[in-house]
C-alpha positions in Angstrom: 5.2 -40.5 -9.1 3.8 -37.4 -10.7 0.0 -37.7 -10.9 -2.1 -34.9 -12.3 -5.2 -33.7 -10.6 -7.1 -34.3 -13.8 -6.3 -38.0 -13.7 -7.5 -38.3 -10.1 -10.7 -36.5 -11.2 -11.2 -38.9 -14.0 -10.5 -41.9 -11.7 -13.0 -40.7 -9.1 -15.7 -40.1 -11.8 -15.3 -43.7 -13.1 -15.4 -45.1 -9.5 -18.6 -43.2 -8.8 -20.3 -44.2 -12.0 -18.7 -47.7 -12.5 -19.1 -46.9 -16.2 -16.5 -45.4 -18.5 -19.4 -44.2 -20.8 -21.3 -42.4 -18.0 -18.0 -41.0 -16.5 -17.0 -39.6 -20.0 -20.4 -37.9 -20.3 -20.1 -36.5 -16.8 -16.6 -35.1 -17.5 -17.4 -33.9 -21.1 -14.6 -36.0 -22.6 -14.5 -38.8 -25.1 -14.5 -42.4 -23.8 -11.3 -43.3 -25.7 -9.5 -40.3 -24.1 -10.8 -41.3 -20.7 -9.6 -44.9 -21.2 -6.2 -43.7 -22.4 -5.7 -41.5 -19.3 -6.6 -44.3 -16.9 -4.1 -46.6 -18.6 -1.5 -44.0 -18.2 -2.5 -43.6 -14.5 -2.3 -47.3 -13.9 1.1 -47.4 -15.5 2.4 -44.6 -13.2 1.0 -46.4 -10.1 2.2 -49.8 -11.3 -1.1 -51.6 -10.9 -4.5 -51.8 -12.5 -7.2 -49.7 -10.9 -10.3 -51.2 -12.6 -11.5 -54.6 -13.8 -13.6 -54.3 -17.0 -15.2 -57.3 -18.7 -16.8 -55.2 -21.5 -20.1 -54.9 -19.6 -19.3 -54.0 -16.0 -16.6 -52.0 -14.3 -15.2 -52.8 -10.8 -12.5 -51.3 -8.7 -9.5 -53.5 -8.1 -8.0 -53.7 -4.5 -5.5 -51.1 -5.6 -8.3 -48.9 -6.9 -10.2 -49.3 -3.6 -7.1 -48.3 -1.7 -6.5 -45.2 -3.9 -10.1 -44.0 -3.9 -10.5 -42.3 -0.5 -7.1 -40.6 -0.9 -8.0 -39.4 -4.4 -11.2 -37.9 -3.0 -9.2 -36.2 -0.2 -6.7 -34.7 -2.7 -9.5 -33.4 -4.8 -11.3 -32.0 -1.8 -8.2 -30.3 -0.6 -7.5 -28.8 -4.0 -11.0 -27.5 -4.1 -10.5 -25.9 -0.7 -7.2 -24.4 -2.0 -8.9 -23.0 -5.1 -11.6 -21.4 -3.0 -9.0 -19.9 -0.6 -6.9 -18.6 -3.5 -10.0 -17.1 -5.2 -11.0 -15.4 -2.0 -7.5 -14.0 -1.5 -7.4 -12.7 -5.1 -10.8 -11.1 -4.6 -9.7 -9.5 -1.3 -6.5 -8.2 -2.8 -8.4 -6.8 -5.8 -10.7 -4.9 -3.5 -8.1 -3.8 -0.9 -6.4 -0.5 -1.1 -3.5 0.2 1.2 -3.1 4.0 1.9 0.3 5.1 3.2 1.0 8.2 5.2 3.6 9.5 7.6 1.1 11.5 9.7 -2.7 11.8 9.3 -3.3 14.0 6.3 -6.2 15.8 8.1 -7.8 18.6 6.2 -10.9 16.4 5.7 -9.2 14.5 3.0 -9.5 10.9 4.2 -13.4 10.9 4.6 -13.8 12.9 1.3 -11.7 10.5 -0.7 -13.3 7.4 1.0 -16.8 8.6 0.1 -15.8 9.2 -3.5 -14.1 5.8 -3.9 -16.9 3.8 -2.3 -19.5 5.5 -4.5 -17.7 3.9 -7.5 -16.4 0.7 -5.8 -18.7 -0.3 -2.9 -16.7 -3.4 -2.2 -13.5 -1.6 -1.7 -11.6 -2.1 1.6 -9.4 0.7 2.6 -6.4 0.0 4.9 -4.5 2.9 6.5 -0.8 2.3 7.0 1.5 4.5 9.1 5.0 4.9 7.6 8.1 6.5 9.3 9.4 9.8 8.1 12.5 8.1 6.8 10.4 6.9 3.8 9.2 10.0 1.9 7.2 7.8 -0.5 5.1 6.5 2.5 5.4 2.9 1.3 5.1 3.4 -2.5 8.8 2.8 -3.2 8.8 -0.8 -1.7 5.3 -1.6 -2.7 3.8 -1.8 0.8 1.4 1.0 0.0 -0.8 1.2 -3.1 -1.4 5.0 -2.8 0.0 7.4 -0.3 -0.2 10.9 1.0 3.2 12.5 0.4 4.9 15.8 0.5 6.6 17.0 -2.7 9.2 16.7 -4.0 9.3 12.9 -4.1 12.6 11.1 -4.6 12.7 9.4 -8.0 9.7 11.5 -9.0 9.4 9.9 -12.5 8.3 6.7 -10.9 5.1 8.2 -9.6 1.9 10.0 -10.7 0.2 12.3 -8.2 -2.5 14.8 -7.6 -1.9 17.8 -5.3 -4.6 17.9 -2.6 -3.3 20.8 -0.5 -1.0 23.8 -1.0 -0.1 25.6 2.2 2.4 28.1 3.5 5.4 26.8 5.5 5.4 27.9 9.1 8.2 27.8 11.6 7.8 26.2 15.0 9.8 27.5 17.9 9.6 27.8 21.7 7.3 30.5 22.9 10.3 32.0 24.8 12.5 32.3 21.7 13.7 35.8 21.0 12.2 35.7 17.5 8.7 35.1 19.0 8.9 38.5 20.7 10.3 40.2 17.5 7.5 38.6 15.4 4.9 40.0 17.8 6.3 43.5 17.3 6.4 43.1 13.4 3.0 41.7 12.8 3.3 38.1 13.8 5.7 36.8 11.1 9.4 36.2 10.7 11.7 36.6 7.7 13.5 33.4 6.7 16.7 35.4 6.7 16.3 35.7 10.4 16.3 31.9 10.7 19.5 31.2 8.8 21.7 30.9 11.8 19.2 28.9 13.9 19.7 25.2 14.5 17.1 23.3 12.5 15.4 19.9 13.1 15.9 17.7 10.1 14.3 14.6 8.7 16.3 11.4 8.5 18.9 11.3 5.7 16.9 8.6 3.9 14.3 11.2 3.2 16.6 12.6 0.5 15.3 15.7 -1.3 12.4 16.0 1.1 14.9 16.5 4.0 16.5 19.4 1.9 13.1 20.9 1.2 12.1 21.2 4.9 15.5 22.7 5.6 14.6 25.2 2.9 18.0 24.7 1.1 16.4 26.5 -1.9 16.2 29.8 0.1 19.5 29.7 1.9 21.7 31.2 -0.9 24.2 28.3 -0.6 24.6 28.7 3.2 24.5 25.2 4.8 22.0 24.6 7.6 22.9 23.9 11.2 21.3 20.6 12.2 20.2 20.6 15.8 18.6 17.2 15.8 17.1 14.5 13.5 13.4 13.8 14.0 11.2 11.0 12.7 7.8 11.7 14.1 5.5 14.6 15.1 6.0 13.8 18.8 9.8 13.8 18.5 9.5 17.1 16.7 7.4 18.7 19.4 9.8 17.5 22.1 12.9 18.7 20.3 11.4 22.1 19.7 10.2 22.4 23.3 13.7 21.4 24.6 15.4 24.1 22.5 17.2 21.7 20.2 16.1 23.6 17.1 13.4 25.2 15.1 11.5 23.4 12.3 9.5 24.3 9.2 6.1 22.6 8.9 3.0 22.9 6.8 0.2 25.2 8.1 -2.2 22.2 8.2 0.1 20.3 10.5 0.6 23.1 13.0 -1.8 21.6 15.5 0.5 18.5 15.8 3.3 20.7 17.1 1.9 24.0 18.5 1.1 23.1 22.1 2.8 23.2 25.5 4.8 26.4 25.0 5.7 25.6 21.3 4.3 28.2 18.9 4.2 28.5 15.1 4.7 31.7 13.1 4.4 32.6 9.4 7.6 32.8 7.5 8.3 35.3 4.7 10.7 34.4 1.9 10.0 30.7 1.3 7.6 29.0 -1.1 4.5 27.1 0.1 4.5 23.4 0.4 2.4 20.8 -1.5 0.7 17.7 -0.2 -0.2 15.1 -2.8 -1.8 11.7 -3.2 0.6 9.6 -5.2 0.8 6.1 -6.8 3.4 4.2 -8.9 3.1 4.9 -12.6 3.1 1.2 -13.5 0.2 0.4 -11.1 -2.9 0.6 -13.4 -5.4 -1.1 -11.1 -8.9 0.3 -11.1 -8.9 1.1 -7.3 -5.7 3.0 -7.6 -6.9 5.0 -10.6 -10.2 5.8 -8.9 -8.5 7.0 -5.7 -6.2 9.3 -7.7 -9.2 10.6 -9.7 -10.9 11.4 -6.4 -7.8 13.2 -5.2 -7.8 15.3 -8.4 -11.4 16.2 -7.8 -11.0 17.4 -4.2 -7.5 18.8 -4.7 -6.2 22.2 -5.6 -5.7 23.6 -9.1 -3.1 25.8 -10.7 
């Protein structure tokens, strides 16, 4: 038996009013249409629901049996509609922000302030994503916007605003021979001096971002030596401290690694890195657009 909620609503209105005329007025439908639907409902159920002698309407025994259940169904559906509406509203006002490490640089509070000025009801959720996903959750849809390092795999899928452009530094143990040499030459190393060093690498799933932090573009075709694969700032610090390899990192992320006998040094001969706020190109929701607009406003130019 496939009974529509509309028919149950019509049935309950007639039972409340005990009048097809008043029920039709209450429901804003014509009386003939209401009578037709009740005949169809009675046919589906297999029994009459009302007795009508032309002047008075009464529920039959079957109608009396159906009434409390019909009310329960309608009440449950009303509860469901409210829950769905609340969920839709919450989803509309929630923005999930993906990141592999905290972007720092004062970016989160600055962008939050700008977004809430335009969308006071917005609810921002921060989501930590492993380094194996260079899109920080954008690719699989678990993040709405994300702080990402360029280049992004499948870059055509995304739009972004660059929010920081910084030199790439190298982290190495304080006892490394290059540390002493750098101290003698002004505190920096040439990338050519790092070519034979074992490097820490991102997971293979990071794709072009793994190649970027290995500086393949500056190696002249020489393949890197991989000392270890790292997937977090803590793993990186421990691997450098244990002498498993050196690693390139953004200047703004140096405090995450440079501690406990691990130092960072400037590197000549490699291009700076770019941190961006990105979103999927096909996501045109207002919150996403507003967050990207805020990123463009606080980001770098040129």
